[in-house]
MINUTI-508209 format. One line per 3 residues: number of its first residue (from 1); their letters; for each residue x, y, z of C-alpha. Coordinates in steps of 0.001 Angstrom, whole numbers, plus 500000, padded with zeros to 6 digits. Example, Ala and Ser with C-alpha at 12.3 -4.5 7.8 and 13.67 -1.06 7.14 Angstrom:
BEGIN
1) AS) 512300:495500:507800 ~ 513670:498940:507140
***
This chain:
BEGIN
1) XXX) 910792:384158:119943 ~ 910543:384257:116178 ~ 909585:380921:114708
4) XXX) 910927:379402:111522 ~ 907844:377356:110796 ~ 904117:378189:110752
7) XXX) 902073:377928:113915 ~ 900361:374620:114475 ~ 897510:373752:116742
10) XXX) 897896:370823:119134 ~ 895566:367913:118590 ~ 893367:367028:115643
13) XXX) 891534:369507:113441 ~ 888323:370768:114967 ~ 889450:369914:118520
16) XXX) 890603:372416:121067 ~ 894327:372506:121879 ~ 895905:371283:125076
19) XXX) 894598:373091:128137 ~ 898010:374341:129250 ~ 897143:378013:128964
22) XXX) 899203:378355:125774 ~ 897829:380266:122823 ~ 897870:378593:119407
25) XXX) 901418:378624:118062 ~ 903099:378877:121479 ~ 905428:376146:122731
28) XXX) 903723:375983:126121 ~ 903601:378392:129068 ~ 904849:382004:128762
31) XXX) 908579:382273:128256 ~ 910986:383245:130987 ~ 912241:386779:130514
34) XXX) 915786:386225:131790 ~ 918474:384475:129821 ~ 920861:382380:131932
37) XXX) 924593:382838:131639 ~ 926264:380144:129583 ~ 928483:377812:131660
40) XXX) 932184:377594:130969 ~ 933400:374438:129243 ~ 935065:371950:131574
43) XXX) 937240:368880:131173 ~ 936595:365483:132794 ~ 937939:366716:136139
46) XXX) 935759:369841:136121 ~ 938572:372285:135320 ~ 937939:375285:133089
49) XXX) 940395:376966:130752 ~ 941022:379618:133423 ~ 941448:377244:136372
52) XXX) 943996:374948:134716 ~ 947670:375684:135539 ~ 949442:377398:132629
55) XXX) 951632:375376:130318 ~ 955305:376430:130596 ~ 955898:379298:128183
58) XXX) 952173:379878:127606 ~ 951044:383523:127563 ~ 947496:384082:128747
61) XXX) 945540:387229:127851 ~ 944754:389531:130770 ~ 941125:389292:131926
64) XXX) 938978:392433:131656 ~ 938089:394275:134838 ~ 934819:393118:136450
67) XXX) 931789:394813:134991 ~ 933664:396070:131922 ~ 933757:394503:128509
70) XXX) 937155:393997:126968 ~ 937832:396609:124339 ~ 939072:395579:120968
73) XXX) 941960:397347:119305 ~ 940872:400368:117221 ~ 940449:399571:113570
76) XXX) 942725:401314:111114 ~ 940855:403471:108659 ~ 941702:403456:104996
79) XXX) 943193:406772:103772 ~ 940725:409143:102148 ~ 941203:409884:098443
82) XXX) 942713:413259:097615 ~ 940356:416176:097023 ~ 939269:416400:093446
85) XXX) 940031:412805:092723 ~ 937290:410956:090824 ~ 934987:408727:092829
88) XXX) 936524:405316:093345 ~ 940093:406518:092935 ~ 942682:405178:095353
91) XXX) 942390:401808:097045 ~ 939847:399466:095566 ~ 936818:398539:097596
94) XXX) 937448:395155:099230 ~ 935391:392312:097847 ~ 932573:391055:100066
97) XXX) 933309:387774:101801 ~ 929719:386702:102308 ~ 928257:383405:101171
100) XXX) 927331:382930:097586 ~ 923638:382299:096837 ~ 922813:378703:097627
103) XXX) 926003:378097:099593 ~ 925548:376475:102991 ~ 928034:376253:105852
106) XXX) 929283:372698:106222 ~ 928584:370678:109383 ~ 931365:370856:111966
109) XXX) 932219:367187:111353 ~ 933380:368100:107830 ~ 935577:371032:108851
112) XXX) 939309:370455:109385 ~ 940426:370590:113000 ~ 942784:373401:113946
115) XXX) 945426:371903:116258 ~ 946702:373933:119208 ~ 950478:373518:119298
118) XXX) 952159:373724:122682 ~ 955854:373306:123295 ~ 956347:370559:125900
121) XXX) 958950:370997:128611 ~ 961632:368471:129476 ~ 963676:366163:127286
124) XXX) 961690:364076:124781 ~ 961292:360359:125440 ~ 959724:359451:122077
127) XXX) 961250:356228:120808 ~ 962330:354950:124227 ~ 961344:351340:124923
130) XXX) 960303:349853:128257 ~ 959348:346314:129205 ~ 956106:346602:131179
133) XXX) 953273:344511:132592 ~ 949951:345793:131259 ~ 947240:346683:133742
136) XXX) 943527:347444:133253 ~ 941892:348958:130195 ~ 941236:352713:130310
139) XXX) 938814:355015:128547 ~ 940403:355995:125233 ~ 941302:352719:123526
142) XXX) 944431:351913:125535 ~ 945555:350083:128666 ~ 947418:351344:131731
145) XXX) 950967:350293:132572 ~ 953673:351722:134824 ~ 957414:352100:134483
148) XXX) 959438:353362:137436 ~ 956317:354893:138919 ~ 955219:356743:135789
151) XXX) 951948:355904:134028 ~ 952012:354738:130415 ~ 948866:354594:128270
154) XXX) 949670:351708:125942 ~ 947799:351001:122703 ~ 947746:347610:120940
157) XXX) 948038:345835:124305 ~ 945649:343871:126535 ~ 945279:343602:130325
160) XXX) 947603:341004:131846 ~ 950077:340987:128969 ~ 953783:341613:129177
163) XXX) 954944:343806:126318 ~ 957702:346077:125094 ~ 956161:349548:124953
166) XXX) 957665:352221:122726 ~ 956938:355814:123757 ~ 955047:357854:121150
169) XXX) 954382:361018:123206 ~ 955905:362499:126345 ~ 958981:364010:127949
172) XXX) 960942:363603:131159 ~ 958570:366052:132888 ~ 955274:364596:131593
175) XXX) 952781:363274:134136 ~ 952158:360300:131853 ~ 953452:358879:128590
178) XXX) 951691:357463:125551 ~ 953120:354333:123975 ~ 952518:351481:121544
181) XXX) 953069:347791:122293 ~ 955657:346945:119639 ~ 956461:343461:120952
184) XXX) 954262:341036:122902 ~ 956246:338887:125344 ~ 953269:337218:127077
187) XXX) 949938:337340:125228 ~ 946409:337427:126670 ~ 943939:334724:125681
190) XXX) 941708:337208:123812 ~ 944540:338343:121511 ~ 944287:337460:117817
193) XXX) 946184:338423:114697 ~ 944755:341760:113478 ~ 942772:341026:110275
196) XXX) 943441:344504:108868 ~ 946889:344888:107243 ~ 946913:348600:108089
199) XXX) 946333:348150:111822 ~ 949152:348246:114339 ~ 951700:350533:115985
202) XXX) 952330:353699:113996 ~ 949700:352855:111410 ~ 945960:353585:110889
205) XXX) 944260:355079:113945 ~ 940688:354249:112931 ~ 940380:351017:114949
208) XXX) 941543:350385:118519 ~ 940821:346682:119063 ~ 941630:344889:115794
211) XXX) 943902:342572:117797 ~ 941075:341382:120116 ~ 938329:338772:119688
214) XXX) 934767:340197:119327 ~ 933827:338902:122776 ~ 937029:340318:124230
217) XXX) 936257:343729:122726 ~ 932868:343826:124451 ~ 934445:342818:127768
220) XXX) 936906:345701:127449 ~ 934082:348161:126753 ~ 932101:346821:129708
223) XXX) 935151:347335:131937 ~ 935464:350944:130731 ~ 931802:351671:131483
226) XXX) 932077:350033:134917 ~ 935130:352151:135741 ~ 933561:355418:134551
229) XXX) 930341:354796:136503 ~ 932318:354168:139690 ~ 934766:357031:139203
232) XXX) 932438:359803:138007 ~ 928958:358780:139186 ~ 929721:356693:142276
235) XXX) 927544:353885:140928 ~ 928031:350131:140779 ~ 926477:348199:137875
238) XXX) 923791:346994:140292 ~ 922971:350555:141398 ~ 922796:351632:137747
241) XXX) 920519:348648:136989 ~ 922931:347436:134320 ~ 923622:343737:133797
244) XXX) 927298:344426:133093 ~ 927253:343431:129422 ~ 927727:345266:126149
247) XXX) 925156:343828:123773 ~ 926261:342763:120262 ~ 924300:344240:117365
250) XXX) 923892:342432:114067 ~ 924176:338786:113119 ~ 927011:336509:114154
253) XXX) 929838:336357:111618 ~ 932133:333432:110761 ~ 935393:333326:112702
256) XXX) 937926:335797:111334 ~ 935401:337857:109361 ~ 935251:341579:110134
259) XXX) 931824:343294:110411 ~ 931449:345841:107587 ~ 929224:348314:109411
262) XXX) 930561:351811:108763 ~ 928203:353571:106312 ~ 930172:356839:106453
265) XXX) 933931:357018:106042 ~ 936023:360188:106246 ~ 939151:359634:104157
268) XXX) 942259:361808:104275 ~ 944464:362443:101237 ~ 948254:362642:101289
271) XXX) 950086:365404:099412 ~ 950858:363103:096478 ~ 947167:362154:096050
274) XXX) 947113:358755:097800 ~ 943969:358243:099871 ~ 943925:356737:103333
277) XXX) 943050:357302:106992 ~ 944726:359354:109706 ~ 947231:357748:112011
280) XXX) 946451:357830:115724 ~ 946736:361361:117198 ~ 948413:362544:114004
283) XXX) 947742:364412:110777 ~ 949867:361895:108882 ~ 948001:359712:106392
286) XXX) 948170:355918:106292 ~ 947473:354967:102636 ~ 945012:352089:102281
289) XXX) 943457:350105:099451 ~ 940399:349081:101480 ~ 938829:349692:104890
292) XXX) 937562:346382:106292 ~ 934871:347970:108505 ~ 933466:350122:105656
295) XXX) 929964:349110:104568 ~ 929579:347454:101138 ~ 927888:350618:099843
298) XXX) 931061:352568:100563 ~ 933475:349919:099275 ~ 931663:349591:095939
301) XXX) 932375:353243:095091 ~ 936027:352402:094432 ~ 937348:355487:096194
304) XXX) 940609:353834:097297 ~ 941594:353051:093705 ~ 941487:356678:092502
307) XXX) 944135:359396:092459 ~ 942935:362367:094546 ~ 945672:364898:093833
310) XXX) 944511:368384:094790 ~ 941962:367108:097335 ~ 942424:367321:101120
313) XXX) 939639:364955:102241 ~ 936909:362715:100856 ~ 933813:361666:102784
316) XXX) 931813:358734:101454 ~ 928201:358157:102548 ~ 926171:355030:101773
319) XXX) 922576:355358:102962 ~ 920886:352424:104684 ~ 917621:351252:103147
322) XXX) 918066:353184:099894 ~ 920517:353224:096999 ~ 921590:356826:097720
325) XXX) 925332:357471:097734 ~ 927092:360773:098328 ~ 930736:361858:098166
328) XXX) 931793:365181:099714 ~ 935168:366575:098661 ~ 937316:369287:100204
331) XXX) 939873:370615:097685 ~ 943227:371851:098922 ~ 943533:375650:099090
334) XXX) 943972:377094:095619 ~ 943274:373765:093872 ~ 940452:373070:091436
337) XXX) 938012:370226:092002 ~ 939118:367239:089895 ~ 936832:365363:087555
340) XXX) 935283:362623:089708 ~ 934426:359286:088110 ~ 933485:356500:090523
343) XXX) 932360:352908:090076 ~ 928672:353689:090538 ~ 926290:356658:090279
346) XXX) 926910:359020:093181 ~ 925946:362542:094222 ~ 928978:364825:094464
349) XXX) 929438:367925:096619 ~ 932363:370060:097739 ~ 933327:372140:100759
352) XXX) 935079:375414:099951 ~ 937718:377319:101916 ~ 934985:379155:103873
355) XXX) 933478:375801:104971 ~ 930488:376319:102673 ~ 928706:373356:101090
358) XXX) 928137:373335:097311 ~ 926285:370815:095170 ~ 928323:369621:092206
361) XXX) 926201:366781:090881 ~ 923068:364956:092041 ~ 921197:365487:095310
364) XXX) 922371:367416:098347 ~ 920900:364752:100629 ~ 920610:360998:101125
367) XXX) 917516:359075:102169 ~ 917931:356840:105191 ~ 915378:354215:106209
370) XXX) 914660:353491:109886 ~ 911678:352714:112170 ~ 909363:352337:109139
373) XXX) 910023:355878:107931 ~ 912246:357546:105334 ~ 914560:360270:106652
376) XXX) 916177:363027:104623 ~ 919710:363809:105807 ~ 921281:366727:103948
379) XXX) 924812:367985:103358 ~ 926650:365317:105314 ~ 924579:365905:108459
382) XXX) 924609:363573:111445 ~ 923124:360094:111186 ~ 924099:356942:113063
385) XXX) 926766:355158:111026 ~ 925892:351569:111954 ~ 922966:350497:109728
388) XXX) 921131:348906:112670 ~ 921825:351684:115169 ~ 918701:353843:114618
391) XXX) 916241:350974:115135 ~ 918269:349570:118042 ~ 918390:352880:119916
394) XXX) 914767:353825:119220 ~ 913613:350438:120485 ~ 915673:350839:123679
397) XXX) 914311:354365:124263 ~ 910664:353446:123679 ~ 910947:350289:125792
400) XXX) 912400:352284:128657 ~ 910041:355285:128465 ~ 906817:353393:127641
403) XXX) 905110:356513:126172 ~ 901371:356767:126700 ~ 898671:358325:124512
406) XXX) 898272:362036:125200 ~ 901609:362575:126972 ~ 903972:365464:126253
409) XXX) 907634:364874:125421 ~ 910869:366736:124735 ~ 913469:365492:122246
412) XXX) 916685:367416:122920 ~ 919596:367520:120466 ~ 917051:365976:118117
415) XXX) 919036:365984:114848 ~ 916801:365149:111901 ~ 913978:364012:114214
418) XXX) 914545:360280:114760 ~ 913368:360089:118383 ~ 910778:362876:117973
421) XXX) 909081:360902:115214 ~ 909044:357696:117259 ~ 907630:359511:120307
424) XXX) 904973:361247:118210 ~ 903644:357917:116994 ~ 903228:356712:120582
427) XXX) 901736:359831:122232 ~ 899314:360336:119347 ~ 897487:363458:118236
430) XXX) 896350:364187:121781 ~ 900006:364410:122830 ~ 902727:366913:121950
433) XXX) 906424:366618:121095 ~ 908932:369473:121026 ~ 912328:368890:119414
436) XXX) 915300:371227:119875 ~ 918369:371157:117645 ~ 921113:373739:117038
439) XXX) 922034:372731:113470 ~ 919982:374740:110978 ~ 920134:372187:108187
442) XXX) 919244:369354:110582 ~ 916224:371395:111727 ~ 915136:371879:108110
445) XXX) 915446:368134:107568 ~ 913545:367321:110773 ~ 910673:369604:109785
448) XXX) 910586:367982:106362 ~ 910730:364462:107794 ~ 907940:365071:110347
451) XXX) 905754:367487:108379 ~ 902781:365103:108492 ~ 902784:365043:112323
454) XXX) 901005:368224:113397 ~ 901616:367619:117093 ~ 905402:367836:116606
457) XXX) 907333:371107:116685 ~ 911029:371470:115884 ~ 912878:374579:117089
460) XXX) 916382:375751:116131 ~ 918763:376853:118892 ~ 921090:375465:121509
463) XXX) 919284:373454:124168 ~ 920789:375434:127043 ~ 919699:378689:125361
466) XXX) 916208:377882:124084 ~ 914806:375521:126692 ~ 914655:378106:129501
469) XXX) 912980:380594:127130 ~ 910127:378243:126224 ~ 908538:378688:129631
472) XXX) 907906:374952:129885 ~ 907590:374074:133569 ~ 906716:370396:133298
475) XXX) 906591:367530:130838 ~ 905927:363804:130915 ~ 908932:362431:129023
478) XXX) 912390:363623:127968 ~ 914851:362149:125479 ~ 918308:363683:125217
481) XXX) 921066:362573:122859 ~ 923790:365171:123537 ~ 927140:365479:121766
484) XXX) 930201:363692:123100 ~ 930817:366328:125804 ~ 927445:365545:127428
487) XXX) 924642:367825:128591 ~ 926404:369436:131558 ~ 925383:370414:135078
490) XXX) 923172:373429:134238 ~ 921150:371670:131536 ~ 920692:368580:133713
493) XXX) 919534:370762:136619 ~ 916938:372390:134376 ~ 915695:369033:133081
496) XXX) 915434:367711:136627 ~ 913139:370629:137510 ~ 910611:369667:134799
499) XXX) 909319:366719:136862 ~ 909343:364280:133945 ~ 907929:360835:134624
502) XXX) 910905:359255:132837 ~ 914043:360459:131071 ~ 915983:358582:128373
505) XXX) 919646:359535:128043 ~ 921368:358323:124850 ~ 925153:358566:125221
508) XXX) 928103:357945:122910 ~ 930700:358635:125614 ~ 930725:356710:128920
511) XXX) 932560:359470:130807 ~ 930022:362128:129805 ~ 927171:359760:130694
514) XXX) 928616:359059:134134 ~ 929180:362766:134881 ~ 925625:363635:133871
517) XXX) 924187:360744:135894 ~ 925867:362281:138936 ~ 924242:365631:138101
520) XXX) 920852:363944:137696 ~ 921266:362389:141143 ~ 921730:365896:142543
523) XXX) 918445:366800:140837 ~ 916578:363865:142350 ~ 916731:361317:139506
526) XXX) 918202:357804:139521 ~ 918807:355235:136756 ~ 916317:352390:136636
529) XXX) 917778:350816:133497 ~ 921076:351004:131632 ~ 921951:349194:128420
532) XXX) 925137:349319:126344 ~ 925370:348419:122640 ~ 928418:347496:120569
535) XXX) 927537:349682:117581 ~ 931171:350365:116629 ~ 933024:347010:116501
538) XXX) 936835:347096:116341 ~ 936872:350558:117936 ~ 936789:351759:121552
541) XXX) 933354:353364:121052 ~ 929929:352099:122088 ~ 926484:353547:122736
544) XXX) 924461:353583:125965 ~ 920810:354195:126798 ~ 919999:355062:130411
547) XXX) 916433:355384:131710 ~ 915933:357608:134767 ~ 913029:358134:137142
550) XXX) 912505:360411:140149 ~ 914180:358952:143219 ~ 911787:357809:145914
***
């Protein structure tokens, strides 16, 4: 395996490395020679794209015969120039489409989503209104109701309420309908007037629970986690060693005040240049003049007061612990980048039509401050958006793992190195930490951020691809912070085989966490601690940290 950074010895200078049989510069034991097949992506029920029933009218490509690779259509060759013609006559040579020097592909979070349009069957029911009694909360920022036996997922409602629900998606043949509560007939005790003027049916989709008290929001999130643990992991809160609460983060605010926690805001721009946020499950833009949950560092830029004609999206980043600000623009196809003048000094960058990142003015990175260290985060890369999230999550991970001097640890999906750096401080120079991350720019940042820690290595590849090739057969500790889809059965099975003393699982999606906890149980691990944190007030989202140990 070719390395992107120089070889480092383990331990302090002048001391021999760890006696694991690895030569200097190796990750650990000799690598495995075979490369496992990549698992197919599955949905929450375990279905793959091939096992799902076809949508009416959908044409699926024929699968290649077993053992044979599908052949692509033959490429058409350009006609040869006539004999005697001067060199270069005829069709011009196509221009190269490669990246320009210094251009960097933008993170996936900054790329526009490509919707898959499917024609639903049946007669549309959008706009129909039904009087319903609202049942329990469900994962996704809505509650469950029924009308004549059919399930409705109703937003802007609360359990126990009686509302008039207006259908927003679905037909007469749909298994379920989506709807908004457009009139509340009997209100729940946790209902309040939404403080944001842009919240409500058919409006901004950024927040899910603006109409709920802070305590009521946390109860809803706790109910979602309880339901997902039971449904997907077969665990009660007691069996998961969870106290059943979602812990608030940050100081208590006066009644009616909204926590301004979001240090990164992705704005959308309407055709006429008005800036706003996307409506729920829509590409339509809700114009706004202020986002109440945006951090002060974002609000002070004055983005909402500008005309953004010719721009498709604007991302604003306000670093925590430093004065760094960054704005990343995506011009509309064929449009020139406008002259950007904001209310305070800000670094400016743009994303071109090939999803490449270009510096326009200032730095390409911001400096974040967390766990007594400064972290470089470049080109709009991932960083927790609540200013207190990094310290909160690191504290929960270290408390649960209790790292000891000289232990070895893995930090999987390590980003810019937050958990790897915290682990390295605890295991000391006699220990070793290996971080794995698939984003190339995040790996560059992690190596920069942790360059002073010689017992830390950061490798660039997908976890499911690289980890088996390292040849590592055992480790003391594991931290994994996978994307929203979770780690998956194969990765969890591999981690379970490493005989770690403890594993910390950081999750942003309760369904993915519950599925992976079930896979860990198959591998012989059980949760000994589970904590949930309300790091995204007003929304359906929250963060969890589960600590696992080998089952007795």
